[in-house]
Wavefront OBJ file of the C-alpha trace (Angstrom):
o trace
v 15.519 10.073 -18.758
v 16.193 9.802 -15.279
v 17.272 5.977 -14.065
v 17.748 7.097 -10.670
v 14.594 8.854 -10.288
v 12.982 5.855 -11.793
v 14.326 3.399 -9.573
v 13.768 5.013 -6.608
v 10.340 5.317 -7.760
v 9.423 2.141 -7.938
v 11.479 1.059 -5.329
v 9.674 3.408 -2.889
v 6.124 2.309 -4.096
v 7.096 -1.241 -3.433
v 7.720 -0.618 -0.616
v 4.682 1.579 0.344
v 2.831 -1.392 -0.972
v 4.155 -3.792 1.303
v 4.034 -2.045 4.855
v 0.216 -1.047 3.629
v -0.064 -4.380 3.446
v 1.197 -5.391 6.863
v -0.446 -2.480 8.239
v -3.593 -3.830 6.865
v -3.127 -7.166 8.145
v -2.187 -6.154 11.884
v -5.032 -3.548 11.810
v -7.843 -5.658 10.939
v -6.633 -8.988 13.165
v -6.730 -5.992 15.571
v -10.249 -4.759 15.293
v -12.090 -8.191 14.008
v -9.814 -10.839 15.761
v -9.416 -12.748 13.087
v -7.047 -12.798 9.842
v -7.588 -10.653 6.794
v -9.805 -11.847 3.979
v -7.094 -12.013 1.656
v -5.541 -15.465 -0.056
v -6.832 -18.462 1.381
v -9.329 -17.235 4.134
v -10.541 -15.432 1.018
v -13.176 -18.668 0.419
v -14.166 -18.538 4.512
v -14.862 -14.646 5.085
v -18.211 -13.028 4.233
v -18.941 -10.924 1.468
v -19.786 -7.640 3.188
v -15.880 -8.277 5.055
v -14.681 -8.604 1.529
v -15.963 -5.491 0.328
v -14.863 -3.426 3.749
v -11.323 -4.673 3.991
v -11.111 -4.080 0.037
v -12.127 -0.283 0.841
v -10.029 -0.170 3.848
v -7.068 -1.231 2.236
v -7.452 0.091 -1.486
v -7.379 3.937 0.447
v -4.546 3.172 2.466
v -2.619 1.697 -0.346
v -3.277 5.058 -2.105
v -2.696 6.871 0.724
v 0.754 5.338 1.274
v 1.133 5.271 -2.528
v 1.336 9.567 -3.028
v 3.473 10.010 0.340
v 6.325 7.921 -1.139
v 5.855 9.596 -4.475
v 5.889 12.935 -2.836
v 8.768 11.530 -1.109
v 10.850 10.514 -3.875
v 10.244 13.447 -5.417
v 11.259 16.093 -2.432
v 14.421 13.711 -2.228
v 15.242 14.415 -5.579
v 14.182 17.757 -5.827
v 15.093 19.711 -9.016
v 17.181 17.243 -10.955
v 13.769 14.957 -12.198
v 13.832 15.720 -15.839
v 10.179 15.397 -17.238
l 1 2 3 4 5 6 7 8 9 10 11 12 13 14 15 16 17 18 19 20 21 22 23 24 25 26 27 28 29 30 31 32 33 34 35 36 37 38 39 40 41 42 43 44 45 46 47 48 49 50 51 52 53 54 55 56 57 58 59 60 61 62 63 64 65 66 67 68 69 70 71 72 73 74 75 76 77 78 79 80 81 82
């Protein structure tokens, strides 16, 4: 078991999630002019807004997660045990 690799992976995934969330929030505000429909704002949002927001944030999280894992694997190189 490669503990440093697992810790680095967990950290990179957490950081990727935080970054993706910030990007989606800022992008949503830039394109729509109002706050993203999450948390307390969720009750006030239209259903279509919720669906579009979920799709956009889901895609962005998946992409950032992929590259975070890829970067972690590249950093650790051949020292990763199965």
